[in-house]
Residue frames as qw, qx, qy, qz and C-alpha x, y, z in Angstrom:
[[0.599, 0.048, 0.255, 0.758, -72.43, 49.29, 19.44],
 [0.087, 0.766, 0.352, 0.531, -74.67, 52.24, 18.54],
 [0.488, -0.855, -0.147, 0.092, -74.20, 53.53, 22.09],
 [0.678, -0.326, 0.185, 0.632, -70.42, 53.62, 21.62],
 [0.390, 0.363, 0.380, 0.756, -70.61, 55.61, 18.38],
 [0.178, -0.867, -0.320, -0.337, -73.07, 58.11, 19.88],
 [0.626, -0.722, -0.044, 0.290, -70.86, 58.49, 22.92],
 [0.628, -0.099, 0.268, 0.724, -67.74, 59.02, 20.79],
 [0.237, 0.611, 0.403, 0.639, -69.45, 61.51, 18.52],
 [0.303, -0.897, -0.253, -0.198, -70.67, 63.65, 21.42],
 [0.605, -0.771, 0.085, 0.177, -67.50, 63.66, 23.51],
 [0.602, -0.482, 0.452, 0.448, -64.39, 62.90, 21.54],
 [0.696, 0.405, 0.487, 0.338, -64.74, 62.62, 17.80],
 [0.260, 0.948, 0.092, 0.161, -64.57, 66.32, 16.92],
 [0.341, -0.858, 0.373, 0.098, -61.47, 66.92, 19.04],
 [0.733, -0.187, 0.584, 0.295, -59.74, 63.85, 17.67],
 [0.620, 0.613, 0.389, 0.297, -60.47, 64.80, 14.05],
 [0.079, 0.989, -0.081, 0.093, -59.18, 68.35, 14.62],
 [0.528, -0.671, 0.489, 0.179, -56.02, 67.02, 16.27],
 [0.750, 0.104, 0.567, 0.325, -55.40, 64.59, 13.38],
 [0.471, 0.812, 0.255, 0.233, -56.02, 67.28, 10.78],
 [0.139, -0.963, 0.229, 0.029, -53.62, 69.71, 12.48],
 [0.529, -0.559, 0.601, 0.213, -50.78, 67.23, 12.82],
 [0.775, 0.297, 0.514, 0.216, -51.26, 65.63, 9.40],
 [0.423, 0.895, 0.042, 0.134, -50.26, 68.88, 7.68],
 [0.414, -0.780, 0.424, 0.201, -46.86, 68.77, 9.42],
 [0.599, 0.635, -0.471, -0.126, -43.96, 67.91, 7.12],
 [0.835, -0.352, 0.422, 0.028, -42.59, 64.40, 7.71],
 [0.149, 0.697, -0.608, -0.350, -39.31, 63.76, 5.92],
 [0.285, 0.184, -0.925, -0.173, -39.51, 59.95, 5.97],
 [0.742, -0.235, -0.036, -0.627, -42.83, 58.23, 6.51],
 [0.174, 0.177, -0.947, 0.203, -42.72, 55.30, 8.91],
 [0.737, -0.266, -0.125, -0.609, -45.61, 53.11, 9.94],
 [0.038, 0.249, -0.924, 0.288, -45.67, 50.47, 12.67],
 [0.751, -0.273, -0.397, -0.452, -48.11, 47.69, 13.47],
 [0.099, 0.330, -0.777, 0.527, -48.10, 46.55, 17.09],
 [0.693, -0.442, -0.491, -0.289, -49.89, 44.58, 19.79],
 [0.282, -0.616, 0.482, -0.555, -49.91, 44.91, 23.58],
 [0.509, 0.073, -0.855, 0.075, -48.91, 41.59, 25.16],
 [0.068, -0.011, 0.695, -0.716, -50.28, 42.56, 28.60],
 [0.588, 0.083, 0.030, -0.804, -53.83, 42.81, 27.26],
 [0.652, 0.096, -0.702, -0.272, -53.78, 39.15, 26.26],
 [0.151, 0.021, -0.846, 0.511, -53.63, 38.32, 29.99],
 [0.374, 0.269, 0.451, -0.765, -57.14, 39.82, 30.19],
 [0.462, 0.342, 0.800, 0.173, -58.20, 37.87, 27.07],
 [0.272, 0.856, 0.179, -0.402, -58.30, 41.11, 25.06],
 [0.665, 0.244, 0.405, 0.579, -56.93, 40.83, 21.50],
 [0.010, 0.905, 0.071, -0.419, -55.68, 44.20, 20.27],
 [0.662, 0.300, 0.321, 0.607, -53.99, 45.84, 17.31],
 [0.106, -0.869, -0.070, 0.478, -52.46, 49.31, 16.95],
 [0.632, 0.538, 0.226, 0.510, -51.27, 51.28, 13.95],
 [0.330, -0.775, -0.012, 0.538, -48.73, 54.07, 14.48],
 [0.591, 0.635, 0.222, 0.444, -47.65, 56.62, 11.88],
 [0.459, -0.282, -0.051, 0.841, -44.90, 59.22, 12.00],
 [0.182, 0.902, 0.390, -0.036, -46.26, 62.77, 11.61],
 [0.187, 0.941, -0.229, 0.165, -43.05, 64.82, 11.87],
 [0.460, 0.504, -0.625, 0.379, -39.47, 64.67, 13.18],
 [0.027, -0.230, 0.731, -0.642, -40.74, 64.39, 16.79],
 [0.596, 0.047, 0.361, -0.715, -44.41, 63.37, 16.61],
 [0.195, -0.031, -0.923, -0.330, -46.30, 60.19, 15.86],
 [0.633, -0.075, 0.151, -0.755, -49.96, 59.27, 16.09],
 [0.124, 0.034, -0.990, -0.063, -51.21, 55.82, 16.95],
 [0.677, -0.101, 0.021, -0.729, -54.73, 54.43, 16.97],
 [0.056, 0.137, -0.984, 0.097, -55.44, 51.12, 18.62],
 [0.732, -0.197, -0.203, -0.620, -58.48, 48.90, 18.84],
 [0.036, 0.181, -0.935, 0.304, -59.09, 46.23, 21.44],
 [0.717, -0.180, -0.188, -0.647, -61.99, 43.87, 22.08],
 [0.048, -0.131, 0.952, -0.274, -62.81, 41.15, 24.55],
 [0.630, -0.074, -0.250, -0.732, -66.11, 39.61, 23.37],
 [0.464, 0.048, -0.883, 0.049, -65.57, 36.32, 25.23],
 [0.671, -0.527, -0.114, -0.509, -67.89, 34.91, 27.91],
 [0.664, 0.080, -0.650, 0.361, -65.15, 33.33, 30.01],
 [0.538, -0.772, 0.041, -0.337, -65.67, 33.43, 33.78],
 [0.625, 0.245, -0.574, 0.469, -62.56, 33.13, 35.93],
 [0.323, -0.189, -0.647, 0.664, -63.01, 32.96, 39.73],
 [0.012, 0.757, 0.609, -0.238, -66.47, 34.64, 39.62],
 [0.068, -0.659, 0.131, 0.737, -65.07, 37.43, 37.45],
 [0.555, 0.496, 0.573, 0.343, -66.19, 38.31, 33.92],
 [0.077, -0.690, 0.082, 0.715, -65.01, 41.29, 31.86],
 [0.568, 0.517, 0.516, 0.380, -65.92, 42.37, 28.32],
 [0.058, -0.761, 0.002, 0.646, -64.83, 45.49, 26.48],
 [0.596, 0.569, 0.364, 0.434, -64.64, 47.17, 23.08],
 [0.311, -0.788, -0.018, 0.532, -62.20, 50.09, 22.90],
 [0.557, 0.717, 0.060, 0.416, -60.65, 52.70, 20.66],
 [0.615, -0.656, -0.017, 0.437, -57.31, 54.06, 21.96],
 [0.507, 0.761, -0.008, 0.404, -55.79, 57.03, 20.07],
 [0.627, -0.640, 0.004, 0.444, -52.50, 58.50, 21.29],
 [0.405, 0.872, -0.128, 0.244, -50.31, 61.41, 20.20],
 [0.838, -0.363, -0.011, 0.408, -46.63, 60.83, 21.04],
 [0.152, 0.942, -0.291, 0.070, -43.74, 63.25, 21.36],
 [0.942, 0.006, -0.093, 0.323, -40.38, 61.52, 20.87],
 [0.362, -0.864, 0.194, 0.290, -37.24, 62.95, 22.50],
 [0.453, -0.333, 0.636, 0.528, -34.91, 61.32, 19.96],
 [0.298, 0.162, -0.581, -0.740, -36.80, 60.31, 16.81],
 [0.788, -0.040, 0.051, -0.612, -40.14, 58.57, 16.28],
 [0.972, 0.007, -0.177, -0.154, -40.25, 54.90, 17.25],
 [0.723, 0.199, -0.457, 0.479, -36.94, 54.93, 19.15],
 [0.324, 0.082, -0.539, 0.773, -36.12, 55.54, 22.82],
 [0.039, -0.376, -0.627, 0.681, -38.05, 57.86, 25.21],
 [0.117, -0.410, -0.473, -0.771, -41.45, 59.44, 24.57],
 [0.189, 0.269, 0.603, -0.727, -44.31, 61.14, 26.36],
 [0.071, -0.292, -0.774, -0.557, -47.86, 60.91, 25.07],
 [0.477, 0.026, 0.213, -0.852, -51.30, 62.40, 25.28],
 [0.072, -0.065, -0.989, -0.111, -53.29, 59.19, 25.69],
 [0.566, 0.014, 0.111, -0.817, -57.04, 58.80, 25.21],
 [0.025, -0.068, -0.995, -0.075, -59.45, 55.91, 25.28],
 [0.585, 0.029, 0.079, -0.806, -63.15, 55.39, 24.64],
 [0.244, 0.074, -0.956, -0.145, -65.03, 52.18, 25.09],
 [0.754, -0.289, -0.145, -0.571, -67.98, 50.07, 26.11],
 [0.118, 0.319, -0.876, 0.341, -67.49, 47.80, 29.13],
 [0.812, -0.341, -0.243, -0.406, -69.35, 45.00, 30.90],
 [0.164, 0.424, -0.762, 0.462, -68.04, 43.86, 34.27],
 [0.809, -0.401, -0.238, -0.357, -69.28, 41.13, 36.62],
 [0.174, 0.359, -0.791, 0.464, -67.87, 40.18, 40.01],
 [0.088, 0.196, 0.907, -0.362, -69.98, 37.47, 41.67],
 [0.148, 0.664, 0.732, -0.028, -73.53, 38.94, 41.72],
 [0.007, -0.782, -0.068, 0.619, -72.57, 42.58, 41.01],
 [0.586, 0.423, 0.495, 0.482, -72.87, 43.73, 37.39],
 [0.015, -0.736, 0.020, 0.677, -71.83, 46.98, 35.72],
 [0.563, 0.463, 0.503, 0.465, -72.38, 48.01, 32.10],
 [0.093, -0.875, -0.089, 0.467, -71.01, 51.38, 31.11],
 [0.598, 0.689, 0.044, 0.407, -69.38, 53.64, 28.53],
 [0.531, -0.702, 0.030, 0.473, -66.15, 55.39, 29.44],
 [0.530, 0.756, -0.043, 0.381, -64.01, 58.05, 27.88],
 [0.689, -0.618, 0.013, 0.378, -60.57, 58.73, 29.36],
 [0.467, 0.795, -0.168, 0.349, -57.60, 61.02, 28.84],
 [0.684, -0.689, 0.132, 0.200, -54.19, 61.22, 30.46],
 [0.225, 0.834, -0.503, -0.034, -50.43, 61.36, 30.07],
 [0.989, -0.079, 0.079, 0.100, -48.09, 58.44, 29.45],
 [0.058, -0.788, 0.591, 0.161, -44.35, 57.87, 29.45],
 [0.975, 0.108, 0.194, -0.020, -42.65, 55.13, 27.50],
 [0.192, -0.650, 0.648, 0.348, -39.48, 53.73, 26.04],
 [0.889, 0.420, -0.028, -0.183, -39.10, 51.98, 22.68],
 [0.523, -0.508, 0.636, 0.253, -36.24, 49.51, 22.62],
 [0.616, 0.588, -0.371, -0.370, -34.99, 48.94, 19.07],
 [0.828, -0.207, 0.522, 0.006, -34.41, 45.22, 18.51],
 [0.561, 0.060, 0.624, 0.541, -33.58, 45.33, 14.82],
 [0.054, 0.017, 0.406, 0.912, -34.31, 47.11, 11.57],
 [0.398, -0.329, -0.524, -0.678, -38.02, 46.28, 11.72],
 [0.630, -0.466, -0.621, 0.006, -38.67, 45.16, 15.32],
 [0.053, -0.478, 0.387, -0.787, -39.20, 47.12, 18.55],
 [0.458, -0.500, -0.721, 0.144, -40.49, 46.37, 22.00],
 [0.079, -0.558, 0.061, -0.824, -42.11, 49.29, 23.86],
 [0.366, -0.389, -0.722, 0.441, -42.77, 49.74, 27.56],
 [0.103, -0.444, -0.145, -0.878, -45.39, 52.33, 28.54],
 [0.253, -0.490, -0.730, 0.405, -47.18, 53.50, 31.70],
 [0.037, -0.329, -0.142, -0.933, -49.69, 56.30, 32.05],
 [0.060, -0.458, -0.741, 0.488, -52.36, 57.75, 34.32],
 [0.111, -0.236, -0.315, -0.912, -55.43, 59.85, 33.69],
 [0.375, 0.187, 0.562, -0.713, -59.10, 60.33, 34.45],
 [0.061, -0.216, -0.863, -0.453, -62.20, 58.67, 32.99],
 [0.488, 0.033, 0.153, -0.859, -65.79, 59.81, 32.73],
 [0.021, -0.085, -0.995, -0.049, -68.03, 56.78, 33.30],
 [0.552, 0.068, 0.074, -0.828, -71.76, 56.55, 32.42],
 [0.435, 0.026, -0.858, -0.270, -73.82, 53.40, 32.77],
 [0.755, -0.419, -0.087, -0.497, -75.76, 51.11, 35.06],
 [0.144, 0.282, -0.893, 0.320, -74.93, 48.92, 38.03],
 [0.774, -0.219, -0.028, -0.593, -77.22, 46.25, 39.44],
 [0.506, -0.302, 0.788, -0.178, -77.41, 42.84, 41.09],
 [0.051, 0.128, -0.904, -0.405, -77.55, 39.66, 39.00],
 [0.067, 0.410, 0.903, -0.107, -81.03, 38.69, 40.23],
 [0.181, 0.682, 0.296, -0.644, -82.44, 42.17, 39.48],
 [0.602, 0.666, 0.369, 0.242, -83.50, 43.44, 36.03],
 [0.487, 0.056, 0.088, 0.867, -81.10, 45.87, 34.37],
 [0.029, 0.700, 0.341, -0.627, -82.14, 49.46, 35.20],
 [0.488, 0.686, 0.421, 0.337, -83.35, 51.58, 32.30],
 [0.018, -0.988, 0.050, -0.148, -81.97, 54.81, 33.79],
 [0.550, 0.471, -0.464, 0.510, -78.29, 55.63, 34.30],
 [0.660, -0.742, -0.068, -0.099, -77.33, 55.07, 37.94],
 [0.769, -0.306, 0.148, 0.541, -73.55, 55.03, 37.48],
 [0.371, 0.842, 0.083, 0.383, -72.12, 58.43, 36.58],
 [0.553, -0.781, 0.104, 0.272, -68.72, 59.52, 37.88],
 [0.467, 0.779, -0.379, 0.179, -65.22, 60.69, 37.06],
 [0.871, -0.454, 0.161, 0.093, -62.49, 58.38, 38.35],
 [0.025, -0.747, 0.627, 0.218, -58.67, 58.18, 38.16],
 [0.968, 0.190, 0.150, -0.073, -57.54, 55.35, 35.88],
 [0.483, -0.404, 0.586, 0.509, -54.33, 53.79, 34.58],
 [0.558, 0.670, -0.048, -0.488, -54.67, 55.06, 31.01],
 [0.714, 0.514, -0.470, -0.063, -51.83, 52.88, 29.67],
 [0.596, -0.489, 0.637, -0.006, -49.97, 49.78, 30.81],
 [0.835, 0.519, -0.067, -0.172, -48.27, 48.20, 27.85],
 [0.456, -0.423, 0.681, 0.388, -45.54, 45.93, 26.61],
 [0.680, 0.636, 0.051, -0.362, -45.96, 46.38, 22.87],
 [0.601, -0.123, 0.629, 0.477, -44.31, 44.22, 20.24],
 [0.355, 0.800, 0.040, -0.483, -43.98, 46.33, 17.13],
 [0.671, 0.177, 0.514, 0.504, -43.18, 45.68, 13.48],
 [0.050, 0.752, -0.055, -0.654, -42.00, 48.79, 11.59],
 [0.684, 0.543, 0.404, 0.272, -42.55, 49.15, 7.84],
 [0.265, -0.647, 0.189, 0.690, -39.81, 51.35, 6.34]]
């Protein structure tokens, strides 16, 4: 876990804090907060929770956490992750209703195994997302979101029968799907 915090501090934390500070001074006429979860992530055995807050008439900020600490192996495949997923959203109508675009980011620690190939790495990603929030009632929404971006990956890859390398041998920038979500959201008014 120490590796994650060091990685965040060096690459993302300062920018995120500055972004939050800038947008928190914006005048929001009616504060709205939503608590949500991404149903698609449960297919990968990854419990998650996100908090979204309205910053102004057109902006909201959400910060999500997700973790898959389980040791389940399915068809020679094992995946673990711990992530922090902040996102700044611009709403075309009003926050938490209808169309939005977002600056999406993610930082996490991952462990991946496919048969005898293992990878353990840290990743930080940024990209752009588009979504739609369908209002179901006074307090309930369902959101659909897709996004793409790039990730900087640093870690190790090795074979199961080999010892884990002490030096980084996995260092690259790759395109990634930054968001794929079907969020169920409860809005506190």
